[in-house]
N, C-alpha and C positions, 0 to 999 in steps of 0.2 A: 513630471508627475508619473508615478508608476501605478498601474492597475493590478493589485495583488491577485485578483481572481484569475488572471492569465497564468500566474505561477501555479495556482491550484489545478488549472486545466492541464498544464504540462505534466503535473504529477499523476494525472489520470492517463493521458494519451501516450506519453513516452513509454511507460512500462507495457501498456496494451499493444502498441505498435511493435515494440521490441520483441516480445515473446512470439507474436504471430509471424513476424518477419523471419526470425531465426528458425521457427518451425518450418516455414515455407522453404527456406534455403536448405535446411537439413533434408527435407523430403526430395527437393529437386536435384540434389547432388548425390542422393542415395545413402546418406548417413542415417536417415530415419525412414521408417515405413509410413506410408500414407494412412492416416486415420483421423478420426474426430477427437481432439483432445478433451472435449467436454462430455465424452462418453467412455464406456468401459474399454479396457485393454488397449490403452494408448500411452503416450509418452508423458513423463513428468515435465514440469517447466524447466528444471535443471538440465534435462536431457537435450533441450533445444540449444544449449549454449556450451556444451562440452567439447564438441568436435570442430575441426576446421572445415570451411571458412566461417561458419556461423558463430564460432567462438569469439572472433574479433568484433562482429556486429553486436553481439550480446553485451560485451564489456563496453564498447564505444558508446552505446546508447544508455545502458542502465546506470553507469557511474554518474554521468551528468544528471540523470533523473534523481539520483540520491542527493546530489548537490542542490537541485531545485527543491527537494523535500526539506533540506536544512533551511532554506529560505522560507518555505511554507510554514514551518513550525515557528520561526521567529516572527513572521507576519501574523500568525494566529495568536501568538502571545500578546502582541500589541493590540490586535483587534478586540480580544476579549477584555482587555483593560479599558478600551474605549467604550464599548457597549455596556459594560458593567460599572462605568464611572469610577474605575480604580478601587472598587471596594474589596476585591480579592484577587491577588496576583496568581495567575495560572502557572506557577512554577513547575508543578508536577507534569502538567501537559507538555510544557516546553522540554523538560528534561527527558521524558519518555520518548517524545518525538525525535529529539536529537540522537538518542541512543538507537532508535529504530533506523534512522538514516545512516548512521555509521555502521550499523549491523548489515544494512543492505550493501554498503561498499565492501565490507569484509567478505560477505558471501560472493559478491560478483568477482572480486579480485582472485579469490581462491578457487572459484569454479574451474574445473578442468585440471587443477594441479594435482600431482601425484603425492602420496604419503599421508600417514595418519594425522600429523599436525594440521595439514591443510584440510583434511576431511573433517576434523573436529571443529576447526574454525568456521568451516562452511556450514556445518549443522547448527552451531551456536548462532551464526549470523542470520540464517533463515528463520530460526525460531524466534530470536529477538526482534527481527524486523516485523514479522507477522503479529506477534503478541503485543509488542509495545505500540505499534501503529493502531491496532484495534482498541487497546485499553486507553490510549491517550485520547482517542475520539470519544470513548465512553465517558471519560472524566470531563471532556468538553461539554457533554450533555448536562452534567451537574451544574456547570457554570451557566448554561443557557436557561436552566430552570429558575435561576435567581433573577432573571430579567423579563421584561414585557416583550416577548417575541411577537406578539400580535401587533404592537405598536411599530416594531421594526419591519413587519411584513415578511417574516421568515419562519412562520409556524409550519408551513408545508415541508420546508427543508429540515427543520428540527425533527419533525415526525419521521421523515424518510431516513434521517441519520440514526434515529433511535431504532427503527425497524432493521436497518442494516447491522447495527451493533448487536441487537438481540439475536438476529439470524446467525451472526458469526459465532456468538457464544453457544447457542443451542446446537448448531451444526458441528462445532468443534467437540463438544461433549459427546454428541451422537457418533462422530467419527472415531473418537477414542473407544467408545463402547463397542462399535462395530468391529474395530480392529482387535479388540480383546476377545469378544465372543464368537465372531464369525471371520476369523483370520483369512481363510482361503478365499471366501467370497469377497471380502473387502480389498484384498490384493488387486482384484480386477478393477475396482472402482476408486481406489485411493488417489490415483493420479488425476482422474476426472474431478474429484472433489477439490483437489489442490487448485485446479484451473478456475472452478466456480468460486472458491474461497477468495482467490486473488482478485477476481473480477468484482466480487462483492465488496472487498476491502478497499479497492481503489475508487469505488463509487463514493466512498466517504469523503474523499478529497473533492469530488465533484459537488456534493451537497454543500460543503463548506464554501467552495468557490462561488456558488450561486448566492449563498448568504452574503458574501462579501460584495458581490455585484449589486444585490438589492439594497444593501445598506450604504452603497456608494463609498466603499472603503478605498481610500487612496493613500499613497505614501510618497512623500517628497524625497527625491534623490539628492537634493541640494540643501545646504544650510545657508540661509541668508544672514 
């Protein structure tokens, strides 16, 4: 018997540990300057995985994280069907989630590679990963609105997931506006925003994981 919420927790903690570990390595070997990534004038997340030796750690941890995310979206698809009594299949959630996971792999594999094709693939990968992960969870909320979350005991997690989704959308719009109207100022803060955005987005996996634990969601690994 597998406990799916552990998969969700891995989707939270592996990316978090990865980027902070590679940042620490980069600073310790002199590839990166010491600074607070959650504040102005510091490094982007990508910068922590471009150079050696942190390059290897970044890929070695983040690719398995993307694989766990594939498992997460498959499990989420099944869970939604269970709690909604199969009234509406969450195919869009599953599709967007799988695209996001594949996009993360593309981004990770091409990070540090030279050439415009790799650069384009990297940009597409990171945009699709962030956008599709956020919107897939947003669509998940529409499925949760169709069921009695009070009865399941997951109202608090539903509300926190909604707050995270709204915050992501609002801040993304604000970031685009800041970049357009205050380009020079936003250049100093854009990397910090990326770290906060990533942290907020991975928290969505956490909220869903708690939902799974509260609803005692399990999956059998064997067919009898």
